[in-house]
N, C-alpha and C positions, 0 to 999 in steps of 0.2 A: 896490854892490848891484845885482843883476840887475833888468831892467826887463822885464816881460811885454809883448811886442809883439803877439803873436797867441795866440788861444786858441780852437782849433777843436775842437768836441765832436761826435763822430759816434756813433751809437747802434747797436751790434751787439747780438748775442744776450747779454743780461745783462752787458754791458761798455760802458763809456765810455771814449773815448780823448780826451785833451787834448794839444795840441801846444804847447810852450813854447820860447822863445827869448830871448836877451838882445839889447839894443840894440848895434849894431856900433859902439861908441865907440872912439876912439883908444886903443891900448895901447902902453906903453913898457917896454923891458926892465928888470926889476928889478936887473939885474947891471951893465949898462953904460949904460943910459938911452936906447939907440937905439930908433927907433920900430919896432913890430912890424907885420907885415903878416898877413893872414888866409890860411890855407892851405885854406879851405872849411869845411864843417860835416860832422859825423856824428850820426846819430840814436842816442840812447841810451834804452832802454826801462826804465821805472820803475814798480813796483806801488805804489799808495797805497791801503791798505785802510780807508778811511773812509766811503765811500758806504753808504747804507742800501738797504733794498729788494732785498737779494741782488745788487745790482750790483757789478761789478768795475771799478775805476778804473785806467786804464793812463795814464801821463805818458810822452810821447815828448819828450825833452830834444833840441833842436837845438844841439848845442855846437860853437862855432867854435874852430879850433885856430890859435894864433898863433905865429909864428916871428920871432925878432930878425933885423934886417937887418944886423947886425954879423957879418961872416964869420968873426971870431975866436971868437964865442960860439955862434951858431945855436942860442940858447935857445929851447925850446918850452914852450908853455903852452895849457891849454884852459880854456874858460869854466867857471865853477863856480856851482852853485846851493846856497843855504844849507839848504834843506830836505832835501838828500840828500848824504851823504858821499861821497868818492871810492871808487870800485870797489864801490859798494853797489847792489843791484837793488831795494830797496824804500826808501821814505823813512824819514827819522829817527824819524818818529811811529810806525812800526810796532813798534819794540822795546817802547815803553811800552804800545802796544795789547796786545801779547802778554803783558807782565807783568801788566797789569790783568785779562786774561782768565782768568789762573790763580787769581783770587780766587774763581772759581766751582768748587766742588768737583766739580760734574757734568761739568766739562770735562777731557778728557785731552789730553797733548801731541799725539796724532794729530788730535783735532777741531780744536785751536787751530791747528796747522800747516796744515790744509786750509783753514781760514777765511781765513788770512793769505798762502796761497800761498808757504809756505816748507816746509822739510823738517822732520821730526820732531826731529832732531838740533839743528837751528838754534833751534827754539822752545824746546827743553830747555835749551840752552846759554845763550840770552838770559835765561831765568828765573834760571839759576845765577849769571849775571854780576851781576845787580842785587839779588838777593834773598839776603841773609845775615843773618838775624835773630838778635838777641841775647836772652838770657834777660831777663825782666821782674824788676824788684826784688820781693823777698818782701814780703808784707803781714803783718798780725797774723793772719789767718786764711786757711790754705791747705788745699787738698785734694790727695790723692794716689791714684792708682788705676792698675792695669795695663791694657793693651789688647793683644790677641794680634795680632803682626805676622807672625812667623815667616819673616823675610827670610833669616836664616842661622842657625847655631848660637849666635852671640853676639847674635842679636837675635830672641829669642822673644817675650817679654813686654816691651813698651815701657812706660816709666813716664811718666804724664802729671801735671804739676803745675799746679794751677789757683788763681787768686786767687778766693776765695769771694765777695768783695764784689762784684766786677764780672763774674765769670765768665769773664775773660780768661785764656787758657792762658799760664802762666808760662814753661813749657819742656816739652820732649819728650826724654827720655832713650832711648838704644837699648835698654836693658835694666834690669830691677828688680834684678838681681844686686848683691851688695855690692861686687864689683871695679869696677863702674861707679857705684853710687850714693855710696860713701863718698868716693872722690877728688872727686866732683861737689860734695857737700854741704860737705866740709872747705874746699873752695877758696873758698866763699862768706864774706865777711868776718864774723867773730864778731858785730859789732854788729848787722848785718842779720839774722843767725839769732836772735839774742837778742830781736828785735822780735816774733818769732812767738809768738802766744799760744795759738792752737788749730790743732792738726793733725788734719785730718778724714780718715778712711779706713774700710775694711771691717774685718773681725776677722782680717786677715792680720797675724800677730804681728810680722814684720820691719817693718812700716809703724809700728805702735805702738811699736816700740823706737826709731824716729828721734827721739822726744822725748828719751829719755835720752842719745841719741848726739850729736845735732846741734842740738836746740831746747831748751835747759835751762829757758827761762822759759814753755814751751808745756805745755798739757794735752793728752792724747789724746781724741779725739771718735770714737766709733764710730757710724757712719751707721744710723738707725733702720730704713731700708729693707732693709738686710742682715740685721738681727736678726729682723725679720718674714719675710724670705724663708727664713730657716733653718727656721722652724717651718712654713711653708707648703710648702717643699720635702719636709719629713718626711712630712706629710699626703699630698702628691701621690704620694710613693713607695708609701706604704701603699695608696692607691687604685689605683695601677698594678699592684700585686701582685694586687689583687682582681680587676682587668680580665684580667690573665694567667690568673688561676685559672678564670674563667668562659670564656674563650676555649679553654682546654684542655678543659674540660668539653664544649663544643659541638663540638670536634674529635673527641672520643672518641665522642659520640653520632652524629655524621655517619659515623664508620668502622663503627659497629654497624649503621646503617641501610643502608649501601652493601653490599649482598650480591653485586650483579651489577656487575662493573666496566664493562661496556657500557652500563649504564643507571643511572648514580649518581644518588642522591637529594640534592638540593641544598636544605639547611635555610636558612631566612631567619635573619637575625641575631636573637639573643636578646634578651629584654627587659633583662637585666642589662647586657649588653655595650653595647646601644643607650644606656642611660642613663648609664653610667659614661664612655662615649666622648663623649657629647654635652653632658652637664650636670654635669661634674666642677666646673665654675667656681663653682656654686652653694655648694659646700663651701670652695673655695680662695679665692675673692675676698672682700674685706671686704663685709659685709652693707650697710653704708651706700652701697656702690658698685653694688649690685645693683638693677636696675629690675623690681621685682615687677609682674607684670600679673595682675589677679584675674579679668579677663574671659576665659572660656574659647576657646581656639583649637583648631582641628582639628589633631591630631597625626598624621602620615603613617604612623608606625610602629603606634601603638595603635588608629587609626582611631575615636578618640574625642576629645571636647572636654576639653582640659586647660589649666591655668594653672600659674604658676611654683610655687605651693604644692604642686600636685600632683606636679611633678617632685622637690621636696624630699622629700616623703613617699616617693616611689619610692626614693630614695638612702638613706633611713633603714631602709626595709624591707629593702634589700639588706644593709646591715650597720648595726646600731644603734650601733656605735662612732662613726661619722661624725658624728652629732649632737653627741656629747660632744666630739669633736675640734674642730668648728666653734665650740662655746660656749666652749672653753678658749682656742682662738685669738682669738676676739673679745674676751676679757678683756684680751689684750695690746693688741689694736688700740685699744680704748678707752683704756687706759692710755697709749698712745703719742700719742693724739689730745688729751690733756688737760695742763694745767699748763706750756704753752709759757712759757718766761721765768721759771719758778718751780722751780729745781733742788731747792730744800728740801723742797717737798711731794713731788716726784718721788722723793727718796730714801725717804721713809716708804712711798709706794705700791709702789715696786718690791720692797721688803722683804716687804710683804704678798703681792705676786704671786708672789714665789719660793716662799713657804710653801705657797700653793695649788698650785703646780705640784710641789713636793716630795711633797705628800700624794697626788698623782694616782695613779690605778692604771694608768696608761698609761706605758710606758718612755720614750717619746719625749718626753713632757712633764717627766719627771724629768730627762731629759738636758737639756731646754730650761732647767729651773731651774738647773742646774749652769753652762749657757752665760751666764745673766743674772748669776750670782753672779761668774763669772770676769771678765766685763766690765762690771760694775755701775758703776764710776766713769766709764769712758768713755761708757756709754750715758747716764747722768745728765747729763754734759757736753753731750750732743746737744740738750738741752732749753734751753740757753743761746740768747738772741736777740741777734743783731748786726744792724747796718745792711747793707742789700743794695741794688744799684743795678741797676735793670732797667726796660726801656721808658721811659726818661727820668725815672723815679721813684725816690725813696729810700724804702725801707720796711723793717721789721723782719722777720727771718726766722730760723727755727731753723737751727742748724749741720746741714748735710746734704751728702751726697754726690751728691744728684740732679743739680746742675748739670754735675758731672764725667761723669756716666753719659751725658749728652746729648752732650758733646764726644766721648767714646769712640765714640759712634755715627758721628760725623763721620770719625773715623780709620778705621773700618771701611768706610764708604762710599767714602772715598778710595782705600783699597787695593783694593776691589772694582772700582770704576769704572776705575781704572788698570790692571786686570788684572795686578796685581803689580808690586813695586819691589825693586830690588836696590841702589839707592844710598840709604843712610838719611839722610844729610845733605840730599839733594834732597827726600826725603818729609818730613823734620822742617820745613825751610824752606816747603815747599808747604803743609803742615798749619797752621803757625803764621800764615802769610801769609793764608790762607783764613778763619781763625777770629778772628783779632784785628780789633778795630774800626778801628784806625788804624795799621796797621803802617809802620814807618820803613824805608825802603830804605836800606841802607848797603853794599851789595856793590860791590866794585870789583876788576875783574880784566881782564887783556889777553887778546884773543882775535882771530882773523882771520875775520870773518863770511862772507868770500866761499868760504871752502873748505866751507861747510855747505850750500850749495846744489846741488841736483840739475843735472847739465848740461842736460837737456831740460825743466827746470821752467819756464822762460820762453820 
């Protein structure tokens, strides 16, 4: 084992240099047993990226070279240091530090390589060497959803599979297409697939069909958020058409008033356009989430004191249908907020709600009634309560795709911060490694790290 005889630390600009050497003990040839003599020392520069405060630590290893005195062998050997491998220019700890840095989704290979003074390719390959994550076992409640990757024609919409209880991502598939999902799910042992009781998804029919194809003991669960999103989007589209109509009216009025092209008349934004652009949320948001302020505040457009109720009245004056739309939407919002853990009561209430929407004079709500009827059983299943783990606590929660929507956001963040990916396996391992609470490194592959350094990097 080498002994540190001297350690000289010199401070340069954001750099500390330490000189290390081993004790000049007697060496004997491992081949013939003859004594070996020293042929002098050579300095070897090693980077050790562990210091804080933005300092760079450089180790200068003074390695003695030894040669066997037996003229028949002339065996050569150099001193070794256990903290750095042969032909490496960074300490052995660097690889693990690089791998650990990849757990931060805000880090790219470029930023990691810059911090550890290696090339981008080296940092990328170190990660691929150590991180090859397997799929987690299926649990009794799993969620599935797609996320847009668009890496190539065979990787447009990736499929995310998540454990609902813990929020851990089980796996990420390159595509939601049947030619990818069918071989994947059928390769999972039947006893594992039979343990799944709840399959949570949006209203995408191929996901719901997974129950009949792969999980015979499961029931489909349609996420309540996507049901409410359907009716909210319909109302939003109606309001956008209103906004488009009033903008067109304003443009026509502008053209009528502009008789002299050299001196055009610029009209200010109309009241209707102002209200529809800025306060559309008062119709679209759940009323329970709106913070109403009754104290008047000066409005910069109308130049009068107004409160939240005044803006609502303005919206209803623009189109009286908006009040009916909001009230009908709120009936579903209240229905969705009640009877968690009581699917029997939910079945009665949803039938009553469907009748209300079927009798509506508005086509969008009659269509909504058909949607509720079509997915009635999966919607009722979303009121089932199961145990969920989060923040160190165990609590009861309704079945929902909310947790997987949060994970999908991380996929999009990783894609954006990485400025695009072409290798799906690297992307998959990076995503799983960064989002699992305790990923197990099991990757093993051979590579030559020396070839990945730039010649002028050190």
